LUMGUKE-536110 format. One record per residue (C-alpha): residue number from 0; x, y, z. Coordinates in Angstrom, 1 decimal. Layout:
# LUMGUKE-536110
pos:NUM x:X y:Y z:Z
...
# end
This chain:
# LUMGUKE-536110
pos:0 x:104.1 y:110.5 z:109.1
pos:1 x:104.9 y:107.0 z:106.7
pos:2 x:103.0 y:105.2 z:104.7
pos:3 x:101.8 y:101.4 z:105.7
pos:4 x:101.0 y:98.2 z:103.7
pos:5 x:101.0 y:94.9 z:104.0
pos:6 x:99.2 y:91.3 z:103.7
pos:7 x:98.2 y:88.1 z:105.4
pos:8 x:97.5 y:84.5 z:104.2
pos:9 x:97.5 y:85.7 z:100.2
pos:10 x:98.5 y:82.7 z:97.8
pos:11 x:101.0 y:85.0 z:96.7
pos:12 x:103.0 y:86.8 z:98.8
pos:13 x:106.6 y:86.8 z:98.0
pos:14 x:109.3 y:89.7 z:97.5
pos:15 x:108.4 y:90.6 z:94.4
pos:16 x:104.7 y:91.3 z:95.9
pos:17 x:106.0 y:93.2 z:98.9
pos:18 x:108.2 y:95.6 z:96.9
pos:19 x:105.3 y:96.3 z:94.3
pos:20 x:103.2 y:97.7 z:97.0
pos:21 x:106.1 y:99.4 z:98.8
pos:22 x:107.0 y:101.4 z:95.3
pos:23 x:103.4 y:102.7 z:95.3
pos:24 x:103.8 y:104.4 z:97.9
pos:25 x:107.0 y:105.7 z:98.8
pos:26 x:106.3 y:109.1 z:98.5
pos:27 x:104.5 y:108.8 z:101.7
pos:28 x:108.1 y:107.6 z:103.4
pos:29 x:111.0 y:108.4 z:101.2
pos:30 x:113.5 y:108.7 z:103.5
pos:31 x:113.8 y:104.9 z:104.0
pos:32 x:111.8 y:101.7 z:103.9
pos:33 x:111.5 y:98.4 z:105.7
pos:34 x:109.4 y:95.7 z:106.6
pos:35 x:108.8 y:92.3 z:108.2
pos:36 x:107.9 y:89.1 z:106.9
pos:37 x:107.2 y:85.4 z:107.6
pos:38 x:106.0 y:82.7 z:105.9
pos:39 x:102.2 y:83.7 z:106.6
pos:40 x:102.9 y:87.6 z:106.6
pos:41 x:104.3 y:91.0 z:105.3
pos:42 x:104.4 y:93.8 z:107.2
pos:43 x:105.9 y:96.8 z:105.7
pos:44 x:106.4 y:100.6 z:106.5
pos:45 x:107.8 y:103.2 z:104.2
pos:46 x:109.2 y:106.1 z:106.4
pos:47 x:108.9 y:110.1 z:106.8
pos:48 x:111.0 y:110.8 z:109.7
pos:49 x:110.0 y:113.4 z:111.5
pos:50 x:110.1 y:112.5 z:115.4
pos:51 x:113.7 y:111.4 z:116.5
pos:52 x:115.6 y:110.9 z:113.2
pos:53 x:117.6 y:107.8 z:114.7
pos:54 x:117.7 y:104.2 z:112.8
pos:55 x:116.9 y:102.7 z:115.8
pos:56 x:113.4 y:104.5 z:115.8
pos:57 x:112.6 y:102.6 z:112.3
pos:58 x:109.9 y:100.6 z:111.9
pos:59 x:108.1 y:97.7 z:111.9
pos:60 x:108.8 y:97.8 z:116.1
pos:61 x:108.5 y:94.3 z:117.9
pos:62 x:107.6 y:93.5 z:120.9
pos:63 x:110.5 y:92.5 z:123.7
pos:64 x:110.0 y:89.0 z:122.5
pos:65 x:109.6 y:89.3 z:119.0
pos:66 x:105.7 y:88.1 z:118.9
pos:67 x:103.7 y:91.4 z:117.9
pos:68 x:104.7 y:93.5 z:115.6
pos:69 x:103.1 y:97.3 z:115.2
pos:70 x:103.6 y:99.7 z:112.1
pos:71 x:102.2 y:103.0 z:112.3
pos:72 x:101.6 y:106.3 z:109.8
pos:73 x:100.8 y:109.5 z:111.4
pos:74 x:101.8 y:110.9 z:115.3
pos:75 x:100.8 y:110.1 z:118.8
pos:76 x:101.0 y:114.0 z:120.1
pos:77 x:100.7 y:112.8 z:123.9
pos:78 x:103.8 y:110.2 z:123.5
pos:79 x:105.3 y:112.4 z:126.2
pos:80 x:102.9 y:111.9 z:129.1
pos:81 x:102.7 y:108.4 z:127.8
pos:82 x:106.0 y:107.5 z:128.0
pos:83 x:106.2 y:108.8 z:131.7
pos:84 x:103.2 y:107.3 z:132.6
pos:85 x:105.0 y:103.9 z:131.2
pos:86 x:108.5 y:104.8 z:133.1
pos:87 x:106.8 y:104.8 z:136.3
pos:88 x:105.2 y:101.2 z:135.4
pos:89 x:109.4 y:100.4 z:135.4
pos:90 x:109.1 y:100.1 z:131.5
pos:91 x:112.9 y:101.3 z:129.5
pos:92 x:113.2 y:102.9 z:126.2
pos:93 x:115.5 y:102.4 z:123.2
pos:94 x:114.2 y:105.3 z:121.8
pos:95 x:112.7 y:108.9 z:122.0
pos:96 x:110.3 y:108.8 z:119.9
pos:97 x:106.4 y:108.1 z:119.8
pos:98 x:106.1 y:104.0 z:117.7
pos:99 x:108.1 y:102.6 z:120.8
pos:100 x:105.8 y:104.8 z:122.9
pos:101 x:102.7 y:103.2 z:120.9
pos:102 x:103.8 y:99.7 z:121.0
pos:103 x:104.6 y:99.6 z:125.1
pos:104 x:101.6 y:101.5 z:125.7
pos:105 x:99.7 y:98.4 z:123.6
pos:106 x:101.2 y:96.0 z:125.4
pos:107 x:100.3 y:97.1 z:128.8
pos:108 x:96.9 y:98.5 z:128.8
pos:109 x:95.8 y:96.1 z:125.5
pos:110 x:93.7 y:97.7 z:122.5
pos:111 x:90.8 y:99.0 z:124.1
pos:112 x:92.5 y:101.5 z:126.9
pos:113 x:95.2 y:102.2 z:124.5
pos:114 x:92.8 y:103.7 z:121.9
pos:115 x:91.0 y:105.6 z:124.8
pos:116 x:94.5 y:107.1 z:125.7
pos:117 x:96.1 y:107.9 z:122.6
pos:118 x:95.2 y:111.4 z:120.9
pos:119 x:96.7 y:112.1 z:117.4
pos:120 x:96.1 y:110.9 z:113.6
pos:121 x:97.3 y:107.5 z:112.9
pos:122 x:96.9 y:104.7 z:110.3
pos:123 x:97.8 y:101.6 z:113.1
pos:124 x:98.8 y:97.8 z:112.5
pos:125 x:99.5 y:95.5 z:114.5
pos:126 x:100.1 y:91.7 z:114.0
pos:127 x:100.8 y:88.9 z:116.5
pos:128 x:102.6 y:86.5 z:114.8
pos:129 x:101.8 y:83.0 z:117.1
pos:130 x:97.6 y:83.5 z:116.0
pos:131 x:98.4 y:85.8 z:112.9
pos:132 x:96.0 y:88.0 z:114.2
pos:133 x:96.3 y:91.5 z:112.5
pos:134 x:94.4 y:94.4 z:114.1
pos:135 x:93.8 y:97.7 z:111.9
pos:136 x:93.0 y:101.1 z:113.5
pos:137 x:92.4 y:104.4 z:112.1
pos:138 x:92.2 y:107.6 z:113.9
pos:139 x:89.0 y:109.4 z:115.1
pos:140 x:89.2 y:112.0 z:112.4
pos:141 x:90.5 y:110.4 z:109.2
pos:142 x:93.5 y:112.1 z:109.2
pos:143 x:94.9 y:109.4 z:108.1
pos:144 x:94.0 y:106.7 z:105.3
pos:145 x:93.8 y:102.7 z:105.3
pos:146 x:92.6 y:100.5 z:102.8
pos:147 x:92.1 y:96.6 z:102.8
pos:148 x:90.6 y:93.8 z:101.3
pos:149 x:89.0 y:90.9 z:102.5
pos:150 x:88.1 y:88.1 z:100.7
pos:151 x:88.5 y:84.1 z:101.0
pos:152 x:90.0 y:84.4 z:103.9
pos:153 x:93.2 y:86.8 z:103.4
pos:154 x:93.5 y:90.1 z:103.5
pos:155 x:95.6 y:92.9 z:102.2
pos:156 x:95.8 y:96.5 z:103.1
pos:157 x:97.3 y:99.7 z:102.8
pos:158 x:97.7 y:103.7 z:103.2
pos:159 x:96.7 y:103.8 z:99.2
pos:160 x:94.4 y:102.0 z:97.4
pos:161 x:96.8 y:102.0 z:94.4
pos:162 x:99.5 y:99.7 z:97.0
pos:163 x:96.4 y:97.3 z:97.4
pos:164 x:95.7 y:97.2 z:93.6
pos:165 x:99.5 y:96.1 z:92.1
pos:166 x:99.2 y:92.8 z:95.1
pos:167 x:98.4 y:89.8 z:92.2
pos:168 x:95.5 y:88.8 z:95.1
pos:169 x:93.8 y:91.8 z:94.4
pos:170 x:90.0 y:92.0 z:92.9
pos:171 x:89.5 y:94.7 z:90.7
pos:172 x:85.8 y:94.6 z:90.5
pos:173 x:84.5 y:98.1 z:90.3
pos:174 x:80.9 y:98.4 z:92.1
pos:175 x:78.4 y:100.9 z:89.7
pos:176 x:76.5 y:101.6 z:93.2
pos:177 x:79.7 y:103.8 z:94.7
pos:178 x:79.8 y:105.3 z:91.6
pos:179 x:76.0 y:106.8 z:92.3
pos:180 x:77.9 y:107.2 z:96.0
pos:181 x:80.4 y:109.6 z:94.4
pos:182 x:77.8 y:111.6 z:92.4
pos:183 x:75.5 y:112.5 z:95.7
pos:184 x:78.1 y:113.6 z:97.6
pos:185 x:81.8 y:114.1 z:95.5
pos:186 x:83.4 y:111.3 z:96.7
pos:187 x:82.8 y:107.9 z:98.2
pos:188 x:82.5 y:107.9 z:101.9
pos:189 x:83.9 y:105.0 z:104.1
pos:190 x:83.5 y:102.0 z:104.4
pos:191 x:83.0 y:102.7 z:100.7
pos:192 x:86.0 y:102.5 z:97.5
pos:193 x:85.1 y:102.1 z:93.8
pos:194 x:85.5 y:98.1 z:94.3
pos:195 x:83.6 y:95.6 z:95.5
pos:196 x:84.8 y:94.2 z:98.6
pos:197 x:87.5 y:96.4 z:98.9
pos:198 x:87.1 y:99.1 z:102.0
pos:199 x:88.1 y:102.2 z:103.3
pos:200 x:88.6 y:101.8 z:107.3
pos:201 x:86.1 y:104.3 z:108.5
pos:202 x:87.2 y:107.6 z:111.0
pos:203 x:87.4 y:105.8 z:114.8
pos:204 x:87.0 y:102.5 z:113.9
pos:205 x:89.3 y:99.5 z:114.2
pos:206 x:89.4 y:95.6 z:112.8
pos:207 x:90.2 y:92.4 z:113.6
pos:208 x:91.3 y:90.0 z:111.5
pos:209 x:91.4 y:86.5 z:113.1
pos:210 x:91.4 y:82.8 z:111.6
pos:211 x:90.5 y:84.3 z:108.4
pos:212 x:87.6 y:86.8 z:109.2
pos:213 x:87.1 y:90.3 z:109.9
pos:214 x:85.2 y:92.4 z:112.2
pos:215 x:85.4 y:96.0 z:112.6
pos:216 x:84.1 y:98.5 z:115.2
pos:217 x:83.3 y:101.9 z:116.4
pos:218 x:85.7 y:103.4 z:119.3
pos:219 x:84.9 y:106.6 z:118.9
pos:220 x:82.4 y:109.0 z:118.0
pos:221 x:80.5 y:112.1 z:118.7
pos:222 x:76.8 y:112.9 z:120.0
pos:223 x:75.5 y:116.4 z:120.5
pos:224 x:72.1 y:115.0 z:122.2
pos:225 x:74.3 y:115.1 z:125.8
pos:226 x:74.6 y:118.6 z:126.5
pos:227 x:75.4 y:120.0 z:130.5
pos:228 x:73.9 y:123.0 z:131.2
pos:229 x:75.2 y:123.8 z:133.7
pos:230 x:78.5 y:125.4 z:132.1
pos:231 x:78.4 y:129.0 z:131.9
pos:232 x:79.1 y:130.5 z:128.7
pos:233 x:82.9 y:132.7 z:130.4
pos:234 x:83.8 y:129.0 z:132.1
pos:235 x:83.1 y:127.5 z:128.5
pos:236 x:85.1 y:130.1 z:126.9
pos:237 x:88.2 y:129.7 z:129.5
pos:238 x:88.0 y:125.8 z:129.4
pos:239 x:88.1 y:125.4 z:125.8
pos:240 x:90.9 y:128.0 z:124.8
pos:241 x:93.0 y:126.2 z:127.6
pos:242 x:92.3 y:122.9 z:125.9
pos:243 x:92.8 y:124.9 z:122.3
pos:244 x:96.1 y:125.4 z:123.5
pos:245 x:97.6 y:122.3 z:124.9
pos:246 x:95.7 y:120.8 z:121.4
pos:247 x:98.9 y:123.6 z:119.8
pos:248 x:101.2 y:122.4 z:121.9
pos:249 x:101.5 y:119.1 z:121.7
pos:250 x:101.4 y:119.0 z:118.5
pos:251 x:104.9 y:121.0 z:118.0
pos:252 x:107.5 y:117.9 z:118.6
pos:253 x:109.2 y:117.7 z:115.5
pos:254 x:113.0 y:117.4 z:114.2
pos:255 x:112.4 y:118.8 z:111.2
pos:256 x:111.3 y:122.3 z:109.6
pos:257 x:107.6 y:123.4 z:110.0
pos:258 x:106.1 y:126.2 z:108.6
pos:259 x:102.1 y:127.8 z:109.2
pos:260 x:99.7 y:127.9 z:105.8
pos:261 x:98.6 y:131.9 z:106.4
pos:262 x:95.6 y:132.1 z:104.4
pos:263 x:94.7 y:135.5 z:106.3
pos:264 x:91.1 y:133.8 z:107.7
pos:265 x:90.2 y:133.4 z:111.4
pos:266 x:91.9 y:129.8 z:111.6
pos:267 x:95.2 y:129.8 z:110.5
pos:268 x:95.5 y:133.6 z:112.0
pos:269 x:94.9 y:132.1 z:115.4
pos:270 x:97.8 y:130.1 z:115.0
pos:271 x:100.1 y:132.1 z:114.0
pos:272 x:98.9 y:134.6 z:117.3
pos:273 x:99.5 y:131.3 z:119.1
pos:274 x:102.5 y:130.8 z:117.9
pos:275 x:103.7 y:134.4 z:118.3
pos:276 x:101.5 y:134.2 z:122.3
pos:277 x:103.9 y:130.8 z:123.0
pos:278 x:107.2 y:132.4 z:121.6
pos:279 x:107.4 y:129.5 z:119.3
pos:280 x:109.9 y:130.8 z:115.7
pos:281 x:107.6 y:129.7 z:112.7
pos:282 x:107.9 y:130.8 z:109.1
pos:283 x:104.7 y:131.0 z:107.6
pos:284 x:103.5 y:130.1 z:103.8
pos:285 x:100.9 y:132.9 z:101.6
pos:286 x:99.7 y:131.4 z:97.9
pos:287 x:97.9 y:133.1 z:95.4
pos:288 x:96.5 y:131.8 z:92.4
pos:289 x:97.2 y:133.0 z:89.0
pos:290 x:94.0 y:134.8 z:87.7
pos:291 x:92.7 y:134.8 z:90.9
pos:292 x:89.8 y:137.6 z:91.4
pos:293 x:90.0 y:137.6 z:94.9
pos:294 x:92.2 y:136.7 z:97.5
pos:295 x:92.8 y:137.1 z:101.4
pos:296 x:96.4 y:138.2 z:101.1
pos:297 x:96.2 y:141.5 z:102.5
pos:298 x:94.9 y:140.1 z:105.4
pos:299 x:97.9 y:137.6 z:105.2
pos:300 x:100.0 y:140.5 z:105.5
pos:301 x:98.2 y:142.4 z:108.0
pos:302 x:99.1 y:139.1 z:110.3
pos:303 x:102.5 y:138.9 z:109.1
pos:304 x:103.1 y:142.4 z:110.2
pos:305 x:101.5 y:142.2 z:113.6
pos:306 x:103.4 y:138.9 z:114.9
pos:307 x:106.6 y:139.8 z:112.9
pos:308 x:106.5 y:136.7 z:110.7
pos:309 x:108.6 y:135.4 z:108.2
pos:310 x:107.2 y:134.9 z:105.4
pos:311 x:107.3 y:132.7 z:102.1
pos:312 x:104.4 y:134.0 z:99.7
pos:313 x:103.8 y:130.9 z:96.5
pos:314 x:102.7 y:132.1 z:93.2
pos:315 x:100.6 y:128.8 z:92.4
pos:316 x:99.9 y:127.5 z:88.9
pos:317 x:97.7 y:124.8 z:87.0
pos:318 x:99.3 y:123.5 z:84.5
pos:319 x:97.6 y:121.3 z:82.4
pos:320 x:100.3 y:119.1 z:81.5
pos:321 x:100.3 y:117.6 z:84.9
pos:322 x:96.8 y:117.3 z:85.3
pos:323 x:97.4 y:113.6 z:84.9
pos:324 x:100.3 y:113.3 z:87.7
pos:325 x:98.0 y:115.0 z:89.7
pos:326 x:94.9 y:113.3 z:89.6
pos:327 x:97.0 y:110.2 z:90.0
pos:328 x:97.9 y:110.3 z:93.6
pos:329 x:93.8 y:110.5 z:94.4
pos:330 x:93.4 y:106.7 z:94.0
pos:331 x:89.3 y:107.6 z:93.8
pos:332 x:87.1 y:109.7 z:91.8
pos:333 x:87.2 y:113.1 z:93.9
pos:334 x:84.8 y:116.3 z:92.8
pos:335 x:86.8 y:118.9 z:94.6
pos:336 x:88.4 y:120.4 z:92.3
pos:337 x:90.7 y:122.7 z:95.0
pos:338 x:92.7 y:119.4 z:95.6
pos:339 x:94.5 y:120.5 z:92.3
pos:340 x:96.4 y:123.9 z:93.8
pos:341 x:96.9 y:122.2 z:97.1
pos:342 x:99.2 y:119.8 z:95.7
pos:343 x:101.3 y:122.2 z:93.6
pos:344 x:101.5 y:124.1 z:96.6
pos:345 x:102.7 y:121.1 z:98.3
pos:346 x:105.0 y:121.0 z:96.1
pos:347 x:106.7 y:124.3 z:96.6
pos:348 x:106.7 y:124.0 z:100.2
pos:349 x:108.3 y:120.4 z:99.7
pos:350 x:111.0 y:122.8 z:97.2
pos:351 x:111.6 y:125.0 z:100.2
pos:352 x:112.6 y:122.0 z:102.6
pos:353 x:109.2 y:121.6 z:104.8
pos:354 x:108.5 y:118.6 z:106.2
pos:355 x:105.7 y:119.7 z:108.7
pos:356 x:103.0 y:122.0 z:108.0
pos:357 x:100.6 y:123.4 z:110.3
pos:358 x:97.0 y:124.4 z:109.1
pos:359 x:93.9 y:125.9 z:110.3
pos:360 x:91.4 y:123.6 z:109.1
pos:361 x:89.0 y:122.2 z:111.0
pos:362 x:87.4 y:125.7 z:112.5
pos:363 x:84.4 y:125.5 z:110.4
pos:364 x:83.1 y:122.2 z:111.3
pos:365 x:83.7 y:122.5 z:115.3
pos:366 x:82.2 y:126.1 z:115.7
pos:367 x:79.9 y:126.5 z:112.9
pos:368 x:81.8 y:128.4 z:110.9
pos:369 x:79.8 y:127.9 z:107.4
pos:370 x:77.1 y:129.5 z:107.5
pos:371 x:76.2 y:132.5 z:108.7
pos:372 x:72.2 y:132.9 z:109.3
pos:373 x:70.1 y:130.8 z:112.0
pos:374 x:67.0 y:130.3 z:109.3
pos:375 x:70.2 y:127.8 z:107.2
pos:376 x:69.4 y:129.3 z:104.1
pos:377 x:72.4 y:126.5 z:103.0
pos:378 x:69.8 y:124.2 z:102.8
pos:379 x:68.6 y:125.1 z:99.4
pos:380 x:72.5 y:125.8 z:98.8
pos:381 x:74.3 y:122.3 z:99.7
pos:382 x:72.7 y:119.8 z:101.6
pos:383 x:69.2 y:120.0 z:100.8
pos:384 x:70.5 y:120.1 z:97.1
pos:385 x:71.3 y:116.5 z:98.1
pos:386 x:67.8 y:115.4 z:99.5
pos:387 x:65.6 y:116.9 z:97.0
pos:388 x:66.6 y:117.4 z:93.0
pos:389 x:63.8 y:114.7 z:92.2
pos:390 x:60.0 y:115.7 z:91.8
pos:391 x:58.7 y:113.0 z:94.4
pos:392 x:57.0 y:112.3 z:97.7
pos:393 x:60.1 y:111.5 z:100.0
pos:394 x:58.4 y:111.7 z:103.4
pos:395 x:58.9 y:107.6 z:103.8
pos:396 x:62.7 y:108.7 z:104.5
pos:397 x:63.3 y:109.7 z:107.9
pos:398 x:65.8 y:111.9 z:107.0
pos:399 x:63.8 y:114.2 z:105.9
pos:400 x:62.0 y:115.4 z:109.1
pos:401 x:64.6 y:118.3 z:108.7
pos:402 x:63.8 y:119.0 z:105.6
pos:403 x:61.6 y:122.5 z:105.0
pos:404 x:58.6 y:121.4 z:102.7
pos:405 x:58.7 y:124.8 z:100.2
pos:406 x:62.3 y:122.4 z:99.2
pos:407 x:60.5 y:119.6 z:98.2
pos:408 x:59.2 y:119.8 z:94.7
pos:409 x:62.0 y:121.9 z:94.1
pos:410 x:65.0 y:120.8 z:90.8
pos:411 x:68.5 y:120.9 z:90.1
pos:412 x:71.8 y:119.3 z:90.7
pos:413 x:71.4 y:116.0 z:89.1
pos:414 x:68.7 y:117.6 z:86.2
pos:415 x:71.5 y:120.2 z:85.2
pos:416 x:73.6 y:116.7 z:83.8
pos:417 x:71.1 y:113.6 z:83.1
pos:418 x:68.0 y:112.4 z:82.2
pos:419 x:66.3 y:111.6 z:85.6
pos:420 x:64.1 y:109.3 z:84.1
pos:421 x:67.3 y:106.8 z:83.7
pos:422 x:67.8 y:106.4 z:87.7
pos:423 x:66.4 y:104.8 z:90.4
pos:424 x:64.9 y:107.9 z:92.5
pos:425 x:64.3 y:105.8 z:95.1
pos:426 x:67.9 y:104.1 z:95.9
pos:427 x:69.5 y:107.6 z:95.3
pos:428 x:67.3 y:108.2 z:98.0
pos:429 x:68.0 y:105.6 z:100.1
pos:430 x:72.0 y:106.1 z:99.9
pos:431 x:71.2 y:109.4 z:101.0
pos:432 x:69.6 y:108.2 z:104.2
pos:433 x:72.2 y:106.1 z:105.1
pos:434 x:74.3 y:108.4 z:105.7
pos:435 x:72.0 y:111.1 z:107.2
pos:436 x:69.9 y:109.1 z:109.6
pos:437 x:72.6 y:108.3 z:112.0
pos:438 x:73.8 y:111.8 z:111.8
pos:439 x:70.0 y:112.3 z:112.8
pos:440 x:70.2 y:109.8 z:116.2
pos:441 x:72.8 y:111.8 z:117.6
pos:442 x:71.4 y:115.0 z:117.5
pos:443 x:68.4 y:116.6 z:118.8
pos:444 x:68.5 y:120.4 z:116.8
pos:445 x:68.8 y:121.2 z:112.9
pos:446 x:71.9 y:123.2 z:113.9
pos:447 x:73.3 y:120.0 z:115.8
pos:448 x:72.8 y:118.0 z:112.5
pos:449 x:74.4 y:120.9 z:110.8
pos:450 x:77.2 y:120.1 z:112.7
pos:451 x:77.1 y:115.7 z:112.4
pos:452 x:77.0 y:116.8 z:108.6
pos:453 x:80.1 y:118.9 z:108.0
pos:454 x:82.0 y:116.4 z:110.5
pos:455 x:80.7 y:113.5 z:109.0
pos:456 x:82.1 y:115.8 z:105.4
pos:457 x:85.6 y:116.8 z:107.1
pos:458 x:86.1 y:113.0 z:108.0
pos:459 x:85.1 y:111.8 z:104.7
pos:460 x:86.3 y:114.2 z:101.8
pos:461 x:88.3 y:117.2 z:103.6
pos:462 x:90.5 y:115.2 z:105.2
pos:463 x:91.6 y:113.1 z:102.7
pos:464 x:92.1 y:116.4 z:100.7
pos:465 x:94.6 y:117.3 z:102.8
pos:466 x:96.6 y:114.1 z:103.1
pos:467 x:96.5 y:113.2 z:99.3
pos:468 x:97.5 y:116.7 z:98.9
pos:469 x:100.4 y:117.0 z:101.1
pos:470 x:101.6 y:113.1 z:100.9
pos:471 x:102.0 y:113.6 z:97.8
pos:472 x:104.7 y:115.8 z:98.4
pos:473 x:106.1 y:114.1 z:101.4
pos:474 x:104.6 y:116.8 z:103.7
pos:475 x:103.0 y:116.3 z:107.4
pos:476 x:100.1 y:118.4 z:108.0
pos:477 x:99.2 y:118.7 z:111.1
pos:478 x:96.1 y:120.3 z:112.7
pos:479 x:95.0 y:121.7 z:115.8
pos:480 x:91.7 y:122.7 z:115.8
pos:481 x:91.0 y:118.9 z:115.0
pos:482 x:91.8 y:117.9 z:118.8
pos:483 x:89.1 y:115.4 z:119.5
pos:484 x:88.8 y:116.7 z:122.5
pos:485 x:88.2 y:120.0 z:121.6
pos:486 x:85.2 y:118.1 z:119.7
pos:487 x:84.0 y:116.1 z:122.3
pos:488 x:84.1 y:119.8 z:124.8
pos:489 x:82.4 y:121.8 z:122.1
pos:490 x:79.7 y:119.2 z:121.7
pos:491 x:78.3 y:119.1 z:125.2
pos:492 x:78.1 y:123.2 z:125.1
pos:493 x:74.8 y:124.7 z:124.3
pos:494 x:74.9 y:125.3 z:120.2
pos:495 x:74.6 y:129.3 z:120.9
pos:496 x:77.5 y:129.6 z:122.6
pos:497 x:79.6 y:129.4 z:120.0
pos:498 x:76.9 y:129.7 z:117.2
pos:499 x:74.3 y:132.2 z:117.2
pos:500 x:72.6 y:134.7 z:114.8
pos:501 x:73.9 y:137.9 z:116.3
pos:502 x:78.0 y:136.5 z:116.4
pos:503 x:77.6 y:134.0 z:113.4
pos:504 x:79.7 y:130.8 z:114.2
pos:505 x:83.2 y:130.6 z:115.6
pos:506 x:82.4 y:132.4 z:118.5
pos:507 x:85.1 y:130.8 z:120.9
pos:508 x:87.9 y:131.4 z:118.2
pos:509 x:87.4 y:135.2 z:117.0
pos:510 x:87.1 y:136.1 z:120.6
pos:511 x:90.3 y:135.1 z:121.0
pos:512 x:91.6 y:136.9 z:117.1
pos:513 x:89.7 y:139.8 z:118.7
pos:514 x:92.8 y:140.5 z:121.5
pos:515 x:95.3 y:141.9 z:118.2
pos:516 x:93.1 y:142.7 z:115.4
pos:517 x:90.1 y:144.8 z:114.8
pos:518 x:86.4 y:144.0 z:114.9
pos:519 x:86.2 y:144.3 z:110.8
pos:520 x:89.4 y:141.5 z:110.3
pos:521 x:86.9 y:139.4 z:112.5
pos:522 x:83.7 y:139.8 z:110.7
pos:523 x:84.3 y:140.4 z:107.1
pos:524 x:82.6 y:136.8 z:105.2
pos:525 x:84.2 y:134.2 z:104.8
pos:526 x:86.2 y:133.4 z:101.4
pos:527 x:87.1 y:130.2 z:102.0
pos:528 x:90.0 y:128.3 z:99.5
pos:529 x:89.6 y:130.8 z:96.2
pos:530 x:90.6 y:129.1 z:93.8
pos:531 x:90.3 y:130.4 z:90.6
pos:532 x:89.3 y:127.0 z:89.0
pos:533 x:86.8 y:128.1 z:86.4
pos:534 x:88.7 y:128.5 z:83.1
pos:535 x:91.0 y:125.2 z:84.1
pos:536 x:88.2 y:123.3 z:83.9
pos:537 x:86.8 y:124.7 z:81.0
pos:538 x:90.0 y:123.1 z:79.0
pos:539 x:89.5 y:119.9 z:80.8
pos:540 x:88.8 y:117.0 z:77.5
pos:541 x:85.5 y:116.1 z:79.4
pos:542 x:84.2 y:114.6 z:76.2
pos:543 x:87.5 y:112.0 z:76.5
pos:544 x:85.9 y:110.9 z:79.9
pos:545 x:82.6 y:111.3 z:79.4
pos:546 x:81.0 y:107.4 z:77.8
pos:547 x:83.0 y:105.9 z:80.8
pos:548 x:80.8 y:107.8 z:83.2
pos:549 x:78.1 y:107.3 z:81.4
pos:550 x:78.7 y:103.4 z:80.6
pos:551 x:78.8 y:102.6 z:84.5
pos:552 x:75.5 y:104.7 z:85.7
pos:553 x:73.6 y:103.8 z:82.8
pos:554 x:72.9 y:107.3 z:82.2
pos:555 x:72.7 y:109.6 z:79.2
pos:556 x:75.0 y:113.0 z:80.3
pos:557 x:75.0 y:116.3 z:78.5
pos:558 x:78.3 y:118.3 z:78.2
pos:559 x:76.5 y:121.7 z:79.0
pos:560 x:76.9 y:122.0 z:82.9
pos:561 x:78.7 y:124.0 z:85.4
pos:562 x:82.2 y:124.1 z:86.4
pos:563 x:81.4 y:122.0 z:89.5
pos:564 x:79.6 y:119.3 z:88.0
pos:565 x:81.9 y:119.3 z:85.0
pos:566 x:85.0 y:118.9 z:87.2
pos:567 x:82.6 y:115.8 z:89.2
pos:568 x:82.2 y:114.4 z:85.8
pos:569 x:85.7 y:114.5 z:84.9
pos:570 x:87.0 y:113.0 z:88.4
pos:571 x:84.8 y:110.0 z:87.5
pos:572 x:85.3 y:109.6 z:84.0
pos:573 x:89.4 y:109.9 z:84.4
pos:574 x:89.7 y:107.7 z:87.2
pos:575 x:87.2 y:105.0 z:85.0
pos:576 x:89.6 y:105.2 z:81.8
pos:577 x:92.2 y:104.8 z:84.1
pos:578 x:91.5 y:101.8 z:86.2
pos:579 x:89.6 y:100.0 z:83.1
# end
């Protein structure tokens, strides 16, 4: 886990430029820093040492002939199997980690086949010295971020936007339309950022920069339409369980202290069970928040007692005096305030000496865990809050074919904090449609569409939140439930195998937990990351930042809004003030 940055063919490319970019993301790789430079390019790397702590495993890593340079942020979880394959082909290794395996796999098989073979979380940069070709790759689920700006034939890239911004050739022009995307989704979905001509590489995509031109291509996605109805439910459960255990085991390699985030929910409880059943020692981290009205601490304690695990219990507060520091790690406006206590938790975990944490993230997106009823009452509460805040007919928009007619005339969401008459209503719907239409095209039912939508949110927002919250304090987060093979397998199953009205969602996960816990433990309502954010948000100086948000959107805002909307406005205004 590290930070990457670099540039090719920029007018300004000296050592002071490189150092500025490096220093902006030192938190992603505080252990050591290195770079490759020539007259045309810089390929930089900040290391957070996790596997093979020897200096020989340092990046950038060069091919034996010195013509290919590789850096990457993340982990290749199946590197041991890939290494054995390469050794059988007569390739010798100087290191024991995954970076050299990734480089040799690329040299042996080329880009497309390498991407089919590797399983991990990664943001990769590969530079060909002779041709000046640069290849950028982002993992299938967007676990690791990668930003770039391609203007006037040159390219700048980095793990975080703030590293791009300090390059003197970076063009800093705010894109008002992407501020609208933020208001719609609570974050800015890839490939967009708040700047024109500056992009996030999309999850499951790669970009090739060659001869001053840039092309991007998708190498992985999910299509829920392709079903295999020949698989019985028992066979599906058995094969899913085998895949899950392998996903868990290949994520165990680390030469540094590890811990498990244990909330007491189904997903983290299942991971605790897997550590226990595989006889792997792990310490747990449980967190409660000051002034929290409800939490799952009692359930976490049941898990700790059942598996006889050691525990670290943290009390998290949200000090306003640290707000600017925490917000500075985000790079972009982001409307989920839970990222702030997650950062505070990461700071305490780092102080305890852990560099790797396991999380149960992904179980809901994988197996339909967010909502319990097949009538999808969440239409009015979440997804279709986005689709129907305006009193206009929207039948011309293809995404709305799944919309229940009774929601078409509802008002809410935006009406709560701005005057609709000043909004380009049609453009608002077009921005929604450009996201939802591709999801619909790969779905044959509303439930499948829902799965696609939550996968979109995970790739664009939730994994962004976890990456920023952990890497701000030099911690690597691993999520066994986010193995792409699990998603591929589940996508071909009949949806009622893992989510139906009687058993609700996450059936396969609950079934495993039921081996050790009563049904009352498993069937209780989902609480999520219950952060007591209300009092904190009430104290935010909204008026200080409101004018910036109002100006860029050309919309008059009302301060009397809910906590969620208040924080959304604050996040946008704070970012605009900090980056004006």
